[in-house]
C-alpha positions in Angstrom: 29.0 -78.9 -155.9 29.3 -81.5 -158.5 31.0 -84.9 -157.4 30.5 -88.4 -158.9 30.6 -91.2 -156.1 33.2 -94.0 -156.4 36.1 -92.1 -158.5 39.3 -92.2 -156.5 40.9 -89.2 -155.5 44.0 -89.4 -158.2 41.6 -88.9 -161.0 38.2 -87.3 -160.3 36.5 -84.8 -157.5 34.5 -87.5 -155.7 33.9 -87.3 -151.7 37.1 -88.1 -150.9 38.7 -85.0 -152.3 36.6 -83.7 -149.3 38.1 -80.2 -148.8 37.8 -78.2 -145.8 35.2 -76.0 -144.5 37.1 -72.8 -146.0 37.6 -74.3 -149.6 34.4 -76.0 -149.7 32.7 -72.8 -149.4 35.0 -70.9 -151.9 34.7 -74.0 -154.3 30.8 -74.3 -153.7 30.4 -70.8 -154.3 32.3 -70.5 -157.8 30.8 -73.5 -158.8 27.6 -71.4 -158.6 28.9 -68.6 -160.7 28.9 -70.8 -163.4 32.3 -72.2 -163.8 32.4 -75.0 -166.4 33.1 -78.8 -165.3 36.7 -79.0 -166.1 37.3 -75.6 -163.9 35.1 -77.0 -161.2 37.4 -80.4 -161.4 40.6 -78.0 -161.4 39.2 -75.9 -158.3 37.9 -79.2 -156.6 41.6 -81.0 -157.4 43.4 -77.7 -155.9 41.0 -78.3 -152.4 42.5 -81.6 -152.4 45.6 -80.6 -152.3 45.1 -77.9 -149.7 43.7 -80.8 -148.0 46.8 -83.0 -148.0 49.3 -79.9 -147.4 48.4 -79.3 -143.7 52.0 -79.8 -141.0 52.4 -79.9 -137.5 53.5 -82.7 -135.2 53.1 -85.9 -136.6 51.4 -84.9 -139.6 51.0 -87.3 -141.7 53.3 -89.9 -140.2 50.9 -93.1 -140.0 50.3 -95.1 -142.8 48.5 -97.7 -140.9 46.6 -98.0 -137.2 45.7 -100.9 -135.0 43.0 -99.7 -132.9 42.7 -102.2 -129.8 39.3 -101.3 -128.6 38.5 -102.8 -125.2 35.0 -102.6 -125.6 33.3 -102.8 -122.1 34.9 -100.0 -120.0 38.2 -100.9 -118.2 38.7 -99.7 -114.9 41.6 -96.8 -114.9 42.1 -97.1 -111.3 42.7 -100.7 -111.5 45.2 -100.7 -114.5 46.8 -97.6 -115.4 45.9 -94.5 -112.8 46.1 -96.0 -109.3 45.5 -93.6 -106.5 47.0 -94.0 -102.7 45.8 -92.2 -99.8 42.2 -92.3 -100.8 39.0 -94.0 -98.9 38.9 -98.0 -98.8 36.0 -97.9 -101.5 37.9 -95.8 -104.2 41.4 -97.6 -103.9 42.4 -100.1 -105.9 42.5 -103.6 -104.1 45.5 -104.4 -106.5 49.4 -102.8 -105.6 50.6 -99.9 -107.6 54.2 -100.7 -109.3 56.7 -98.4 -110.2 57.0 -98.1 -114.2 59.9 -96.9 -116.7 58.7 -93.4 -116.3 60.0 -92.2 -112.5 56.7 -91.2 -110.8 54.5 -92.9 -113.0 52.9 -96.3 -111.8 50.5 -98.8 -113.0 48.8 -101.7 -110.9 50.5 -104.8 -110.4 47.9 -106.1 -113.1 50.2 -104.6 -115.9 54.1 -105.5 -115.1 54.8 -106.3 -119.2 53.1 -102.7 -119.9 54.8 -101.4 -117.3 58.1 -101.9 -118.5 57.8 -100.6 -121.9 55.6 -97.4 -121.2 58.7 -95.5 -122.2 57.6 -96.4 -125.9 54.0 -95.1 -125.5 51.9 -91.7 -124.9 49.2 -92.3 -122.0 46.0 -89.9 -121.6 45.1 -89.9 -118.3 42.2 -87.5 -118.7 40.0 -89.0 -121.5 36.6 -87.4 -120.6 32.9 -86.4 -121.9 29.5 -85.5 -120.4 27.3 -88.8 -120.6 24.0 -86.8 -122.0 22.6 -90.3 -123.1 25.9 -91.7 -123.2 26.1 -93.7 -119.9 25.7 -97.0 -121.5 27.9 -98.8 -123.7 26.1 -98.8 -127.4 26.0 -94.8 -127.6 29.1 -94.7 -126.1 31.0 -97.0 -128.6 29.3 -95.1 -131.3 30.6 -91.9 -130.2 33.9 -93.3 -129.7 34.4 -94.8 -133.4 32.8 -92.1 -135.4 32.9 -88.9 -133.4 29.4 -88.2 -133.3 26.7 -89.0 -131.2 23.4 -90.9 -132.6 20.3 -89.0 -133.1 18.2 -92.2 -131.3 19.5 -92.4 -127.7 17.7 -92.9 -124.5 19.0 -92.0 -121.6 19.9 -95.8 -120.7 21.8 -95.7 -124.1 20.4 -98.1 -125.8 20.0 -97.5 -129.9 18.7 -98.8 -132.9 20.7 -101.4 -135.2 23.1 -100.2 -137.5 21.7 -97.9 -140.5 23.1 -96.6 -144.1 22.1 -93.3 -142.5 25.0 -93.6 -139.7 28.3 -92.0 -139.5 30.9 -93.5 -140.6 33.3 -95.5 -138.3 37.0 -93.8 -138.6 38.6 -96.3 -140.3 36.1 -96.5 -143.1 36.8 -92.8 -143.7 40.8 -93.2 -143.4 40.5 -96.1 -146.3 38.1 -93.9 -148.4 40.7 -90.9 -148.3 43.9 -93.1 -148.3 43.2 -96.0 -150.3 45.8 -98.6 -150.7 47.9 -98.8 -153.8 48.7 -102.5 -153.3 46.1 -105.9 -153.6 45.1 -105.9 -149.8 42.3 -105.8 -147.6 42.1 -102.0 -146.6 40.5 -102.6 -143.4 39.7 -105.4 -140.7 37.8 -105.9 -137.7 38.3 -108.9 -135.7 37.7 -111.2 -133.6 34.1 -110.2 -132.2 31.7 -107.1 -133.6 30.7 -104.3 -131.5 27.8 -105.4 -129.5 25.9 -104.5 -126.2 23.2 -107.2 -125.6 21.2 -107.7 -128.6 22.5 -104.4 -130.8 25.5 -105.6 -132.9 27.9 -103.6 -134.8 26.8 -100.1 -134.3 29.6 -97.9 -135.1 31.4 -100.5 -136.8 30.2 -100.1 -140.6 31.0 -97.5 -143.4 27.2 -96.0 -142.8 26.7 -93.3 -145.2 29.7 -94.0 -147.3 28.6 -97.1 -148.5 29.1 -100.9 -148.0 32.2 -100.5 -149.9 34.1 -99.3 -147.5 32.8 -101.4 -145.0 35.3 -103.7 -142.5 36.4 -106.9 -143.7 34.7 -109.0 -140.4 36.7 -111.6 -139.2 34.6 -113.7 -136.5 36.0 -116.9 -135.9 33.4 -119.2 -134.1 34.2 -120.9 -130.8 34.7 -120.0 -127.6 36.6 -116.8 -127.0 39.4 -118.0 -124.8 39.8 -121.6 -127.1 43.4 -120.9 -128.0 43.4 -122.9 -131.5 40.5 -120.9 -132.8 42.6 -118.2 -134.6 44.3 -121.0 -136.6 41.0 -122.2 -138.1 40.0 -118.7 -139.6 37.8 -119.2 -142.9 39.3 -117.1 -145.5 37.2 -118.8 -148.6 36.3 -115.8 -150.1 39.8 -114.8 -150.6 40.7 -118.1 -152.2 40.1 -119.1 -156.0 37.5 -121.6 -156.7 39.3 -124.8 -158.5 37.4 -124.6 -161.6 38.3 -120.5 -161.9 42.3 -120.2 -162.5 43.8 -116.4 -162.2 44.4 -116.3 -166.0 40.9 -116.9 -167.0 39.6 -113.9 -164.4 42.5 -111.9 -165.9 40.9 -112.7 -169.6 37.8 -111.7 -168.0 38.5 -108.3 -167.1 40.3 -107.5 -170.5 37.5 -108.5 -172.3 35.6 -106.1 -169.9 37.7 -103.0 -170.4 37.3 -103.7 -174.5 33.8 -103.2 -173.9 33.8 -100.4 -171.6 35.9 -98.7 -174.3 33.1 -98.9 -177.0 31.0 -96.9 -174.3 30.4 -93.1 -174.5 32.8 -91.4 -172.2 30.2 -90.1 -169.8 28.1 -93.3 -169.9 31.2 -95.4 -168.6 32.2 -92.9 -166.1 28.8 -92.7 -164.5 27.6 -96.7 -165.4 30.5 -98.7 -165.3 33.2 -97.1 -163.1 32.5 -98.3 -159.6 31.8 -101.3 -160.5 35.1 -101.4 -162.4 37.2 -100.4 -159.6 35.4 -102.8 -157.1 36.0 -105.7 -159.7 39.7 -105.2 -160.2 40.5 -104.4 -156.3 38.7 -108.0 -155.9 40.7 -109.8 -158.7 44.1 -108.3 -157.5 43.4 -109.5 -154.0 42.2 -112.7 -154.9 45.2 -113.4 -157.7 48.0 -111.8 -155.3 47.6 -113.7 -152.2 48.6 -110.9 -150.2 46.2 -111.6 -147.8 45.4 -115.0 -147.8 49.2 -115.1 -146.7 48.7 -112.8 -143.8 46.5 -115.0 -142.2 48.9 -118.0 -141.5 49.5 -117.4 -138.1 51.6 -120.9 -138.4 54.3 -119.1 -139.9 55.0 -117.4 -136.8 57.5 -119.1 -134.1 56.2 -120.6 -131.1 58.2 -117.7 -129.1 56.2 -115.1 -130.8 53.1 -116.5 -130.3 53.9 -117.0 -126.8 54.8 -113.9 -126.3 51.2 -112.3 -127.5 48.9 -115.0 -125.4 47.9 -118.1 -126.6 44.1 -116.5 -126.4 42.0 -114.9 -129.0 42.8 -111.5 -127.9 46.7 -112.4 -127.8 46.6 -113.8 -131.5 44.2 -111.1 -132.8 46.9 -108.5 -132.0 49.6 -111.0 -133.7 47.7 -111.2 -136.7 46.7 -107.4 -136.8 50.4 -107.0 -136.8 50.9 -109.3 -139.9 48.2 -107.5 -141.6 49.8 -104.5 -141.5 52.7 -105.8 -142.4 51.0 -107.4 -145.7 49.4 -103.3 -146.3 46.4 -103.3 -144.6 45.7 -99.6 -143.6 43.4 -100.0 -140.6 42.6 -103.1 -138.0 40.3 -103.1 -135.2 40.8 -105.6 -132.7 37.5 -105.9 -130.4 37.9 -107.0 -127.0 36.6 -110.6 -127.7 34.2 -110.5 -124.7 31.2 -108.0 -125.2 29.7 -105.9 -122.7 26.9 -107.2 -120.4 28.9 -110.8 -120.6 31.0 -112.0 -117.6 34.2 -114.3 -117.3 36.7 -111.8 -119.5 34.6 -109.1 -119.8 36.0 -105.3 -119.0 32.2 -105.0 -117.7 33.2 -105.0 -114.1 30.0 -104.2 -111.8 30.4 -107.8 -109.8 33.5 -109.6 -109.0 36.3 -107.2 -110.3 39.2 -108.6 -107.8 39.4 -111.7 -109.4 38.0 -111.1 -113.0 40.3 -108.3 -113.7 43.7 -110.4 -112.1 43.1 -113.6 -113.3 41.4 -112.9 -116.7 40.8 -109.8 -118.4 44.5 -107.6 -117.1 46.7 -110.7 -118.0 45.3 -111.1 -121.5 45.7 -107.1 -121.7 49.3 -106.9 -120.5 50.6 -109.7 -122.6 48.7 -109.0 -125.8 49.4 -104.9 -126.0 52.9 -105.0 -124.7 53.9 -107.7 -127.3 52.2 -106.0 -130.3 53.8 -102.4 -129.3 57.2 -104.1 -128.6 56.9 -106.2 -131.8 56.2 -103.2 -134.4 59.1 -101.6 -132.3 61.6 -103.9 -132.5 60.7 -104.7 -136.5 60.7 -100.8 -137.3 57.1 -100.8 -138.2 56.0 -98.4 -135.3 57.7 -95.5 -137.1 54.6 -95.5 -139.4 52.2 -97.9 -137.7 50.2 -96.2 -134.9 48.5 -98.1 -132.3 45.5 -96.9 -130.1 44.1 -99.0 -126.9 40.8 -97.3 -125.3 37.7 -98.0 -124.2 34.1 -96.2 -124.4 34.6 -95.1 -121.0 36.2 -96.2 -117.6 34.8 -96.9 -114.0 33.5 -95.2 -111.3 35.7 -93.9 -108.5 33.9 -95.7 -105.9 32.7 -99.3 -106.1 29.5 -100.2 -105.1 27.2 -97.4 -106.2 25.2 -97.1 -109.3 26.0 -94.3 -111.8 24.2 -96.1 -114.8 21.3 -97.7 -113.4 23.2 -101.0 -112.9 23.3 -102.9 -109.8 27.2 -102.8 -108.2 28.3 -105.2 -105.7 31.0 -104.0 -103.4 33.5 -105.7 -105.5 32.7 -104.1 -108.6 32.6 -100.6 -110.7 30.0 -98.6 -112.7 30.2 -97.2 -115.8 32.2 -93.8 -115.8 32.9 -91.3 -118.8 33.8 -88.2 -117.1 37.9 -89.5 -116.4 39.4 -92.7 -118.2 42.9 -93.3 -119.9 44.0 -94.4 -123.5 47.4 -95.0 -124.6 48.9 -94.3 -128.3 52.3 -95.5 -129.6 54.1 -95.0 -133.1 53.7 -92.8 -136.0 54.6 -89.8 -134.4 53.5 -90.1 -131.0 55.5 -88.9 -128.0 57.4 -92.0 -126.3 57.2 -91.7 -122.6 54.7 -89.2 -122.2 51.8 -88.8 -120.0 49.2 -86.2 -121.3 46.8 -84.9 -118.7 46.4 -85.6 -114.8 43.2 -86.7 -112.9 42.2 -85.8 -109.8 43.0 -87.4 -106.5 40.1 -90.0 -107.0 40.3 -90.1 -111.0 37.2 -88.9 -111.1 37.6 -86.0 -113.0 40.3 -84.4 -115.4 42.5 -81.7 -113.6 44.9 -80.9 -116.7 44.4 -81.3 -120.5 40.9 -83.2 -121.0 40.6 -85.3 -124.3 37.3 -85.9 -125.4 36.8 -88.7 -127.9 36.4 -86.7 -130.5 39.5 -85.3 -130.2 41.3 -88.5 -130.2 39.9 -89.3 -133.6 40.6 -85.9 -134.6 44.1 -86.8 -133.7 44.1 -90.1 -135.3 43.1 -88.4 -138.8 45.7 -85.8 -138.4 48.2 -88.4 -137.9 47.3 -89.9 -141.5 47.8 -86.1 -143.3 43.6 -85.9 -143.1 42.1 -82.9 -141.6 39.9 -83.4 -138.9 37.3 -80.6 -140.8 37.4 -82.5 -144.0 34.2 -82.2 -145.4 32.1 -85.5 -146.4 28.6 -86.3 -147.7 26.0 -88.1 -146.1 23.0 -90.1 -147.3 21.1 -87.0 -148.5 24.3 -85.6 -150.0 24.5 -83.1 -146.9 28.0 -81.5 -145.9 29.2 -82.8 -142.7 32.4 -82.8 -141.1 34.9 -85.9 -140.1 35.0 -84.7 -136.7 34.0 -81.7 -135.1 37.1 -81.4 -133.2 40.9 -80.7 -133.3 43.5 -82.7 -133.3 46.1 -83.0 -129.9 49.1 -82.3 -131.1 50.8 -81.9 -128.0 50.4 -86.2 -128.2 52.8 -85.9 -131.4 56.2 -85.3 -132.2 
């Protein structure tokens, strides 16, 4: 198949016209039969239309997504899926509490989320077989891309990010659903994906190219500094004093005049990609939409307090403001990385105190405020919210499942069963999908693989999970080798 990198879907047959496997075979086969370039373009455009004409529950209802990524792997037994009448070393030390859904209980760590779970779906049957994915980095890469990396040791450690990597799902979305307004398409904050010294694996555009990387917002300072989100540096979104917007626009017009003198094919191949990026940057700077979205001080004290005066809570609030301004994808990464102490979810030791006093209150305030705020503003109709980690924690405390040392008051990594939350954009309200066994060790019903969760996200954006993209070797690859779980959607 013939493709020109960089052309938007509305103009030419780029990789983000991405046909399905079926149409890829049809168009590719016809191309080999000697069709002309215009005919190939018409057929690829038809393939794109086919790609956009899917259906089923929730199809295409999402215009934006906020991923609340609980990096480190929170314990499902101590949050969303407590078990009663089980051995002492399995049972949570936290009391179960009732929720808005009859018969569904959380632990006392989530009092606010327990009162709004009639607004979201819970998946209590997230599950996958480790195969080298017992440690954070490899599991994060799978959760963010839908693929396992080629180089992974049994412990899960990986090499740094590479241009050969599969793209983060957000990069795929912003390529296939480009913004029409001048706004940052994809933002990641307030910390990178990280385990030990492996930073950013699964968090880049990989073989799609750097132009589809997220805009990263990693403020300096301690993760619990209440004021750090007010000191966000957005210098690259501002015009330098000596360069006015009118001058930039004049430069753009001059460039257009010069390009108009070039032969058509040269203009298409040599300058279009640069033109497109220049125009995007120019529009973004001149419009000020992104700059204004970062003004958290514009929010009332009551709103900021509801989200929580900490990095995670204010990041969730900023995510809402970014989506409100037009951002397509926001990934709020839990601010404490794996292998760290204090407010991390990586509770190998000291779970009872760290969960109760540190991580759980931040999650309960931030996520409940985000869902409620979006819903009250009518934004939850087309904003998808997903909260998930790379795995859960072991049913038994004090045992080693990944080679780590765990105290009697700690749980190890557990990918066989854990919980995810979805809200908005056609997601069913007040629904519990799947069921774990009596010790939350494995799904009893309707297991959901991380790749299926990603497939459901793509489906919500009106993108077929089997859509073809091209890697760094120009080889066709599916977005994800899984099907959407449409029972999660309405």
